[in-house]
LUMBAVO-940759 format. One record per residue: x, y, z of N, C-alpha, C in turn. Coordinates in steps of 0.2 Angstrom, whole numbers, plus 2048, in hexadecimal, padded with zeros to 3 digits. Example, Ala and Ser with C-alpha at 12.3 -4.5 7.8 and 13.67 -1.06 7.14 Angstrom:
<recs>
8427E482783E7EA8278427F0827;8407F58238447FB824840800827;
</recs>
This chain:
<recs>
A320B515FA380B615BA3D0B915F;A3C0BE162A410C2166A440BE16C;A3F0BA16FA420B5174A470B0171;A450AE16BA490A9168A500AC166;A500B2164A560B5162A5A0B7168;A570B916EA5B0BA174A5E0B3176;A5A0AE176A5C0A7178A620A5174;A620A616DA680A4169A6E0A816B;A6D0AF16CA730B316EA760B1174;A710AF179A740AD17FA780A617F;A750A117BA7909B17AA7F09C176;A7F0A1171A860A216EA8B0A5172;A890AA177A8D0AD17BA900A8180;A8C0A3183A8E09E187A9309A184;A9109817EA9609317AA9D097179;A9D09D178AA30A1177AA70A117E;AA30A2183AA70A318AAAA09C18B;AA609718AAA909018CAAF08E187;AAF090181AB408F17DABA09317F;AB909A181ABF09E183AC209B18A;ABE09818EAC0095194AC508F193;AC408C18DAC908618CAD008818A;AD508518DADC08718CADF082188;ADD07B188AE0076185ADD06F186;AE006A184ADE063185AE305F187;AE205A18AAE605518DAE8050187;AEF04F185AF104B180AF4045183;AF6045189AF903F18CAF8040194;AF703B197AF603B19FAF80341A1;AFB0351A7AFE02E1ABAFE0301B2;AFB02B1B6AFB02C1BDAF60311C0;AF60331C6AF10371C9AF203F1C6;AED0411C2AED0481C0AE604B1C0;AE60511C4ADF0541C5ADF05B1C2;AD905D1C0AD70641BFAD20661C4;AD406A1C9ACF06B1CFACE0641D2;AC70621D2AC505C1D5AC50561D0;AC50571CAAC40521C5ACA04F1C3;ACA0481C1AD00451BFAD00461B7;AD60481B5AD70491AEAD80431AA;AD50431A4AD603D1A0AD803F199;ADA03A195ADC03C18EAD603F18A;AD8045187AD3049183ACF04E187;AD004E18EACC053192ACE05A191;AC905E191ACB065191ACE068197;AD306D197AD607019CAD407819C;AD107A1A1ACE0811A0AD20861A4;AD108C1A2AD50921A5AD30921AD;AD80931B1AD70941B8AD708E1BC;AD60881B9AD60821BDADD0801C0;ADC07E1C6AE207B1CAAE40741C7;AEA0731C4AEC06D1C2AF106A1C7;AF00631C8AF50601CDAF60591CB;AFC0571CCAFF0501CBB0104D1D1;B000461D1B020431D7B090401D6;B0C03C1DAB1303A1DAB140361D4;B0F0341D0B100301CAB0D0331C4;B0B03A1C5B0703D1C0B0B0411BB;B090401B5B0B0441AFB050461AB;B0504C1A8B0004E1A3B0305319E;B01051198B04056192AFD059190;AFD06018FAF706418DAF9067187;AF5066182AF606A17BAF207017C;AF507617BAF107C17CAED07E176;AE9083176AE5085171AE908716A;AEF08A16BAF308C166AF9087164;AF8081166AFC07B165B0307B168;B0207F16EB0807E173B08078177;B0C07817CB0D072180B0E074188;B0A07118CB0B073193B0B06C197;B1106A19AB1206419DB130651A4;B100611A8B110601AFB1405A1B1;B1905A1B5B1C0531B8B190521BF;B1C04C1C2B1904A1C8B1A0501CE;B150501D3B150541D9B1505B1D7;B1005D1D2B100641CFB090671D0;B0906D1D1B030711D1B040771CD;AFF0781C8B0007E1C3AF90801C1;AF90851BDAF20881BBAF308C1B4;AEF08B1B0AEF08F1AAAEA0951AB;AED09A1AEAE909F1B0AE50A31AB;AE90A41A5AE60A819FAE80A5199;AE40A3194AE60A118EAE10A4189;AE20AA187ADD0AD182AE10AF17C;ADE0AC177AE20AC170ADE0B016B;AE10B5168ADE0B9163AE20B815C;AE00B4158AE30B3152AE30B814D;ADE0BC14DADE0C2149AE20C814B;AE20C9151AE70CF154AEB0CC159;AF10C9158AF50C615DAF70CA163;AF60D1162AF80D5168AF30D516D;AED0D216CAE80D1171AE90CA175;AED0C6172AEE0BF176AF10C017D;AEF0BC181AF10BD188AF20B518B;AF80B418DAF90AD190AFD0AE197;AFA0AA19CAFE0AB1A2AFD0A41A5;B030A11A7B0309A1AAB0609B1B1;B040971B6B070981BDB090911BF;B0F0901C2B1108A1C5B1208B1CC;B0E0881D0B0E0891D7B140851DB;B1507F1D9B1A07B1DBB1B0751D6;B210721D6B2306C1D2B2606E1CC;B2506A1C6B2906B1C0B2406B1BA;B250701B6B210711B0B250731AA;B230711A4B2607319EB21076199;B2307B196B1E07F191B2208018B;B1E07F185B2108017FB1C08517B;B1E08A179B1A090177B1608D170;B1008F170B0C08E16AB0C093165;B09093160B0909815AB0709F15D;B0209F161AFF0A6163B040A9167;B070A516CB0C0A8171B120AB16D;B140A7168B1A0AA164B190B0161;B120B215FB110B815CB0F0BE161;B0F0BC168B0D0C116DB110BF173;B180BF172B1C0BD178B1C0C217D;B1A0C817BB1A0CE180B140CD185;B0F0C8183B090C7187B090C118B;B0F0BD18BB100B718FB130B8195;B100B419AB130B51A1B130AE1A4;B180AB1A7B190A51ABB1B0A71B2;B160A61B7B180A81BEB190A21C2;B1E0A31C6B2009E1CCB1E0A21D2;B1F09F1D8B1E0A31DEB230A81DF;B290A81DCB2E0AD1DDB310B11D7;B2E0AF1D1B310B31CBB2C0B31C5;B2D0B71C1B290B81BAB2E0B61B5;B2B0B21B0B2F0AF1AAB2B0B11A4;B2F0B419FB2D0B6198B300B2193;B2E0B218DB310AD188B330B1182;B370AE17EB390B0177B370AB172;B320A8173B300A216EB3309C170;B31099175B35095179B3208E17C;B3708A17EB35083181B3A083187;B3708318DB3B083193B3707F199;B3B07D19EB390791A4B3A07D1AA;B3607D1AFB360811B5B3507C1BB;B3907D1C0B3807A1C7B370801CB;B3207F1D0B310841D5B2E0811DC;B300841E1B2D0831E7B2B08A1EA;B2A08A1F1B280911F3B2E0961F4;B340931F3B3A0971F4B3F0981EE;B3F0931EAB440931E4B410911DE;B430941D8B410921D1B470911CD;B4708C1C9B4C08A1C4B490891BD;B4D08C1B8B4A08C1B1B500891AD;B4E0851A8B520821A3B4F08319D;B53085197B50087191B5208118C;B4D07F188B4E079183B4E07C17C;B4B08117BB4B085175B4908C176;B4C091172B4A098172B4D09B178;B4A09F17CB4D0A3182B470A5186;B490A618CB440A9191B480AF195;B430B3198B460B819DB420B71A3;B460B81A9B430B71AFB450BD1B4;B400BF1B9B410C41BDB3E0C21C4;B410C41CAB3D0C31D0B380C91D1;B330C71D5B2E0CC1D6B310D21DB;B320D71D8B350DD1DBB340E31D6;B340E91D9B340EF1D5B2D0EF1D1;B2E0F01CAB290F01C6B260E91C4;B2A0E41C6B270DD1C4B230DA1C9;B1C0DA1C8B170D81CDB140D11CA;B120CD1CFB0F0C71CEB080C81C9;B050CD1CAAFF0CE1C6B000D01BF;B060D21BDB070D51B7B070D01B1;B070D21ABB070CE1A5B0D0CF1A1;B100CA19DB160CB199B1C0CB19D;B220CA19AB280CA19DB2A0D01A1;B2D0D01A7B300D51AAB360D71A7;B370DE1A6B3D0E11A3B400E51A8;B470E61A8B4A0EA1ADB510E71AF;B540EB1B4B5B0E91B6B5B0E21B9;B550E01BCB560D91BFB540D41BB;B520D51B5B500CF1B0B570CC1AE;B560C51ADB5C0C11ABB590BD1A5;B5D0BB1A0B5B0B719AB5F0B119A;B5C0AC197B5F0A5196B5D0A318F;B620A018BB6009D185B62096184;B5F09317FB6108C17EB6808B17C;B6B09017AB7208F178B7708E17E;B74090184B7808F18AB7708818D;B79083189B7707C18BB7A07B192;B76077196B7807519CB7807A1A2;B750801A0B750861A5B6E0871A7;B6D08A1ADB6608B1B0B660921B3;B600951B3B5F09B1B7B5C0991BD;B5E09B1C3B5B0991CAB5A0A01CE;B540A01D1B530A61D5B4F0A41DB;B510A71E1B4E0A61E7B490AC1E9;B450AA1EEB400AF1F0B440B51F3;B420BB1F1B450C11F3B4A0C41EF;B4D0C01EBB520C21E6B4E0C51E0;B510CB1DEB4F0CE1D8B510CB1D1;B570C91D1B5A0C61CBB5C0BF1CC;B5B0BB1C7B5D0B41C7B650B31C6;B670AD1C8B6E0AB1C8B6F0A61C2;B740A61BEB760A11B9B7A09C1BD;B780961BCB7B0901BFB7C08B1BA;B810871BBB830811B6B8007B1B8;B7E07A1BEB7B0741C1B770751C7;B720721C9B6E0731CFB6A06D1D1;B6A06B1D7B660661D9B5E0671D8;B5D06E1D7B560701D6B540711CE;B5906F1CAB5706F1C3B5106B1C1;B4D06E1BDB4606A1BCB470631BA;B4B0611B6B4C05A1B4B4F0561B9;B520591BEB550551C4B4F0541C9;B4B0591CAB460581CFB410531CD;B3F0541C6B3A04F1C3B3C04E1BC;B3F0481BBB420471B4B3C0461AF;B3D0471A9B370461A4B3603F1A3;B3003D1A0B2F03619EB33035197;B3402F195B3802E18FB34030189;B2D03018AB29032184B2803A184;B2B03E188B29045188B2C048181;B2904C17EB2B04F177B32052178;B35052172B3C055172B3B05D171;B40061172B3F068171B4006916A;B3C06E167B3D070160B4307415F;B46073159B4B077157B4907F156;B4D083157B4C08A156B5208D152;B52093150B5709614CB5E09614F;B5E095156B6409615AB6509015E;B6108A15DB62084161B6107E15D;B6507915EB6307315BB5E06F15F;B5B06A15CB57065160B5A062165;B5706116BB5B05E171B5605A174;B58055178B5405017CB53054183;B4D053185B4B05618CB4F052191;B4F04B191B51047197B58048198;B5A04819FB610481A1B630411A2;B6A03F1A3B6C0391A4B6A0371AC;B690301ADB6702E1B4B6D02F1B8;B7302F1B6B790301BAB790371BD;B7803C1B8B780431BAB720451BF;B6C0421BEB670421C3B690401CA;B6B03A1CAB6D0371D0B7303B1D4;B7703E1D0B7D0421D3B7A0481D6;B7604C1D2B730521D5B6E0511DB;B6A04B1DAB6604A1E0B690481E6;B6F0451E5B730441EBB7604A1EE;B7704F1EAB790561EDB740581F2;B6E0571F1B690591F6B690561FC;B6B04F1FCB6B04B202B7104C206;B7704D203B7D04E207B7F055208;B7F05820EB8105F20FB8806020D;B8906620BB90067209B9506720F;B9B06520EBA0065214BA106C216;BA206D21CBA407421FBAC07521D;BAD07B21CBB407D21BBB807F221;BB507F227BB808022DBB907A232;BC0078232BC1072236BC007323D;BBF06E241BBE06F248BC407124B;BC4076250BC9079254BCB07525A;BD107225BBD206E261BD5073266;BD307326CBD5078271BD8074276;BDE076279BE207227EBDE073285;BDE06E289BDB06E28FBDF073293;BDB077297BDF07C29BBE20782A1;BE807B2A3BEC0782A8BE90792AF;BE80742B2BE40742B9BE80792BD;BE507D2C1BE90812C6BED07D2CB;BF20812CDBF707E2D3BF90772D1;BFB0762CBBFE06F2C9C050702C8;C080762C8C0F0772C7C1107D2CB;C1707C2CEC190812D3C1B0882CF;C1908D2D2C1A0942CFC220952CE;C240972C8C2B0982C7C2C09F2C8;C320A12CBC340A82CCC350AB2C5;C340B12C5C350B52BEC3D0B42BC;C3E0B32B6C450B32B4C480B92B4;C4E0B92B7C520BF2B8C560C02B1;C560C62AFC5A0C82A9C600CB2AA;C660CA2A7C6C0CD2A9C6B0D42A6;C6F0D92AAC6E0E02A8C720E12A1;C700E529DC730E6297C790EB298;C7F0E9296C840EE297C830F4292;C860F9295C85100292C8A10028C;C88101286C8C102280C8C10927E;C9210C27EC9311327CC94114274;C9410E271C9510F26AC8F111266;C90115261C8A11825DC8611225A;C7F11325AC7B10D257C7C10D250;C7B10724EC7C105247C75103244;C7310723EC6D10523AC6F104233;C6D0FE230C6F0FC229C760FD228;C7A0FA22DC810F922DC8510022C;C8110622FC8410C22FC8310F236;C88112239C8811623FC8311C23F;C7F11C244C7A122244C7D127249;C7E12D246C8113224BC7D134250;C80136256C7C13925CC7D14025C;C7714425CC7814B25CC7A14D263;C7F152264C8015426BC7B15826E;C7A158274C7515B278C6F157278;C6E152275C6814E275C6814827A;C6C14927FC6C144284C6F13D282;C7313D27DC7513727AC70133277;C6B136275C65132271C6713226A;C6812C267C6A12C25FC6312E25B;C65131256C5F133251C5F12E24B;C5912A24BC58125245C5612923F;C58126239C56129233C4F129231;C4C12D22DC4512D22BC44126228;C3E12322AC3C11D227C3B11E21F;C3C11921BC3B119214C34116213;C2F11A211C28118210C27115209;C2310F209C2210C203C1E1101FE;C1E10F1F8C1A1131F3C131121F4;C0F1171F3C081161F3C051111EF;C0010D1F1BFD1081ECBFA10B1E6;BFA1081E0BF710A1DABEF10B1DB;BEC10F1D8BE51101D9BE110A1D6;BDC1081D9BD81021D7BD61021CF;BD60FD1CCBD30FD1C5BCC1001C4;BCB1031BFBC41061BEBC01001BB;BB91021BCBB40FD1BABB40FC1B2;BB50F61B0BB40F41A9BAF0EF1A7;BAD0EF1A1BA70EA19FBA90E8198;BA60E2196BA60E0190B9F0DC18E;B9E0DC188B980D8186B990D517F;B950D017EB960CC177B910C7176;B910C4171B8D0BE16FB900B8171;B8C0B4175B8F0AD177B8D0A7173;B890A916EB870A3169B890A5162;B8A0A015EB8C0A1157B860A3153;B860A714FB810A914AB830A9143;B7F0A513FB810A4138B880A2138;B8C0A6134B930A4133B980A8138;B950AB13DB990AF142B990AB149;BA00AA14BBA00A6151B9E0AA157;B9E0A715DB9C0AB163BA20AF165;BA00B5169BA50BA16ABA80B9171;BA40B6176BA60B517DBA40AE17F;BA80AC184BA60A5188BA30A718E;B9C0A618EB980A8194B9A0A519B;B9B09E19AB9D09B1A1BA409D1A3;BA909E19EBAF0A01A0BAF0A71A3;BAB0AB1A1BAB0B21A4BA90B21AB;BA40AD1ACBA10AD1B3BA60AA1B8;BA90A41B5BAF0A11B9BB40A61BB;BB60AB1B7BBB0B01B8BB90B51BD;BB30B51BFBB10BA1C4BAD0C01C2;BAC0C01BBBA80C61B8BA10C61BA;B9E0CC1BBB970CC1BDB930CD1B7;B8E0C81B7B890C81B1B840CD1B2;B840D31AEB7F0D81AFB780D61AC;B780D31A6B720D11A3B740CD19D;B6E0C919AB6E0C5194B680C7190;B690C818AB640C9185B650C517F;B610BF17FB620BB179B680B817A;B6C0B8174B730B5174B790BA176;B770BF179B7C0C417BB7C0C5183;B820C6186B830C718DB870CD18E;B860D0194B8A0D6196B8D0D519D;B940D619DB970D41A4B9A0DB1A6;B9B0DB1ADB9F0E11B0BA40DE1B5;BAA0E11B4BAF0DF1B9BAF0E41BF;BB10E21C5BB00E51CBBB50EB1CD;BB60F01C8BBB0F51C9BB80FB1CD;BBC1001CEBB91061D1BB510A1CD;BAF10C1D0BAA1101CCBA71151D0;BA711C1CEBA41211D2B9D1231CE;B981231D1B911251CEB9012C1CE;B901301C9B8E1371C9B881381CC;B8813E1D0B821401D3B7E1451D0;B811491CCB7E14F1C9B8014F1C1;B7C1531BDB7E1551B7B7B1501B1;B7B1521ABB7914E1A5B7E14D1A1;B7F14719EB8514519AB82141194;B8514318EB8413F188B8913A186;B87135183B8C130181B8B12E17A;B9112D176B9012B16FB9212416E;B8F121169B8F11A167B96118165;B99113168BA0111166BA010B163;B9B107164B9B100160B940FC162;B920F815EB8C0F415FB8B0EE15A;B870EA15CB850E4158B7E0E3159;B7A0E1153B730DF154B720D914F;B6E0D5152B6C0CF14EB640CE14E;B610CE148B5A0CD147B580C6146;B530C414AB510BD14AB4A0BC147;B490B7144B420B6141B3F0B0145;B380B1145B340AB149B340A5144;B360A613EB360A0139B3D09D13A;B3D09613CB4409313EB48092137;B45092131B4809212BB4C098129;B4A09E12CB4E0A412AB540A512F;B590A612CB5F0A7131B600AE134;B620AE13AB630B513CB680B9138;B660C0138B6B0C4134B6D0CA138;B730CD137B760D213BB740D9138;B730DE13CB710E413AB760E913D;B770EF13BB7B0F413DB770FA141;B7B0FE145B78103149B7B10A147;B7610F147B78115145B7511A149;B78120149B7512614DB73125154;B78122157B7712015EB77126163;B73126168B7212B16DB71128174;B7512A179B74128180B7512E185;B7012F189B7113518DB6E133194;B72136199B711341A0B6F13B1A4;B6A13B1A8B681411ACB6A13E1B3;B6F13F1B6B7113D1BCB6D1401C2;B6B1461C1B671491C6B601451C7;B5D1431C2B5713F1C2B581371C2;B5E1351C1B6012E1C0B5C12B1BB;B5C12E1B5B5812C1AFB5D12C1A9;B5B1281A4B5F12719EB5A127198;B5D129192B5912818CB5E126186;B5C121182B6011F17DB5C11E176;B6011E170B5D11C16AB6211B165;B60117160B6511615AB60114154;B6311414EB60111148B6310A147;B5E106146B600FF144B5F0FE13D;B650FD139B650FD132B660F6130;B620F312BB620ED128B600ED121;B660EE11DB640EF116B610F6115;B5B0F6111B570FC110B530FE116;B530F911BB4E0FA121B520FE126;B4E103129B5110712EB4C108134;B4D10613AB4810613FB4B10A145;B4810F148B4A11314DB4810F154;B4D10D158B4B10A15EB4D10F164;B49110169B4A11416EB48112175;B4A11417AB48112181B4B117186;B4811718CB4A11B192B48117198;B4C11919EB4A1161A4B4E1191AA;B501151AFB531171B5B5A1141B5;B5E1181BAB651171BBB661151C2;B6910F1C4B6A10D1CBB701101CE;B711101D4B771131D8B7D1101D6;B7D1091D4B831061D2B851061CA;B8110B1C7B8310C1C0B7F1081BB;B7B1031BDB760FF1B9B701031B6;B6E1021B0B681061AEB641011A9;B5E1021A9B590FE1A6B531021A5;B4F0FF1A0B4810219FB441001A5;B3F1051A7B3B1031ACB350FF1AA;B331001A4B2E0FB1A1B2E0FC199;B2E0F6196B2E0F618FB280F918B;B230F918FB1D0FC18DB1C10418E;B21107192B2010E193B2011218D;B1D11818DB1D11C187B2411E185;B2611D17FB2D11F17DB3111917C;B2F11317FB3410E17EB31109179;B36107175B34101170B390FC170;B3E0FC175B430F7176B440F617D;B470F017FB490EF186B510F0186;B530F418CB5A0F618CB5C0F4193;B620F1194B650EF19BB6D0F019A;B6F0F519EB760F719DB7A0F91A4;B800FB1A3B840FD1A9B891031A7;B8A1071ABB8F10D1AAB9610A1AD;B9B10C1A9BA210A1ABBA710F1AB;BAD10D1ACBB31121ADBB31141B4;BB81181B6BB811B1BDBB311F1BF;BB11241BABAC1291BCBA71291B6;BA41231B4B9F1231AFBA01261A9;BA71241A6BA81271A0BA612219A;BA411C19CBA2117197B9B114198;B98111194B9210D195B91108190;B8D103191B8B0FD18DB840FB18F;B810F918AB7A0F618BB790F0186;B740EC188B710E7183B6A0E9182;B680E717CB610E917AB5D0E4177;B560E4177B520DF173B4C0E3171;B490E216BB430E5169B3F0E0164;B390E1164B350DD15FB340E2159;B360DF154B350E314DB2F0E214A;B2C0DC14BB250DA148B230D414C;B1D0D114AB1B0CC14EB1F0C614D;B230C5148B280BF147B2F0C1147;B310C7149B380C9148B3A0CD14F;B400CB151B430CF157B4A0D0156;B4D0D5159B540D7159B570D7160;B5D0D5160B610D5166B680D7165;B6B0DA16AB720DD168B750E016E;B7B0E316DB7E0E7172B810ED170;B830F2174B860F8172B8B0FA177;B900FE175B95101179B95109178;B9610D17DB9511417DB9B117181;B9D11D17EBA2121182BA0128183;BA212B188BA013218ABA2137184;B9D13B183B9E14017DBA4145180;BA914617CBAF14A17EBAD151180;BB0154186BAE15A188BA915B18D;BA515518FBA0155193BA215319A;
</recs>
């Protein structure tokens, strides 16, 4: 009896482990597709940790345990490193995908949407987190490019506190965000870069490197994005692929140098003799006025003091501005993201539908002292995971922002007010030498929101930051704030 009980328990545990190891099933396969050494077929299970690879003609669509989607296109190697789902307690869910090279697309499943803070998509050069998302990625050993089809992502290079072995999105000054509302734009990052760059087109865009099949599923609509097709036009693909083949023209035209004159080909010319200048005893004239000659000075005229030009005006001080670049409900967009970038403004950060820019004016970073700032303005938008629920705007009250320049630290808090609901959000982190500040870790004690901002003015009299926080399993808030130094400090 005891032996039979032990055997049953052992079989039950073994079945549980086998079930836990399965991450999804193949719902479509074409061409050469392998999981380790076995050829994948329709309906085959895909397990955690297996190296997946596709040949030059290989496509595979994998439906994950929580009804998400993981698609690999030709010449791709990837791995579902972790796919552990806890339906009872979503906080225990852990999902980690790895793209080694090629092009992959992932669409968040139900469990991932409830535990976005525990999702990580690694490439050789960057870590990607999601906001309930459908996105495509291209990567090789040096560069990764990301395009968003619905929702939004955050990406950061492996530096500082963002390590390859970590889980969840990397938060901090180097993180950059991209949402589906930024149609036609990509985030691209190279090895060694901490922060990704926003680009409007690239020969390394995922759909250019490996275009999708005509039967690849469309992106789902979210609260902030309409349904859109995945495929790009053949003309655009051909144009961008041609950019890879044709090197850009150089801006430096060839310099033609005259041949040196051979020696002894022309007779030497005697130096030209100049006639002597006659002595003129008339007083010199400057600006149509005679200049007096002081007696006893040996006849040397005295020139008037030169008129100096006025000193140049001081350089402009550093300024910044932030706003929402997507329309929400009945409120139009506040800024044009592409226009700001084309005008030369520096993009500090993006959080959801908000962006913060800095102009390159004069800025002096304080070295000592503690300074308090008061809230001058702000906006917050609350989003629901249910696409049928429209985003709502909330107000900010009781704002506090303090800097300790001796320790290069900051702390901030405010009350988020939505009708009868009042939630205190707070965070702290580090301040960089150029005036940027951000939370060191979203999961550090005392932090319940991500913050990314910059100091402005000539001597750090102003500040602004964007923020994002999870209010519950299916609600998030994003927004921006403006701050001014407390008078008398």
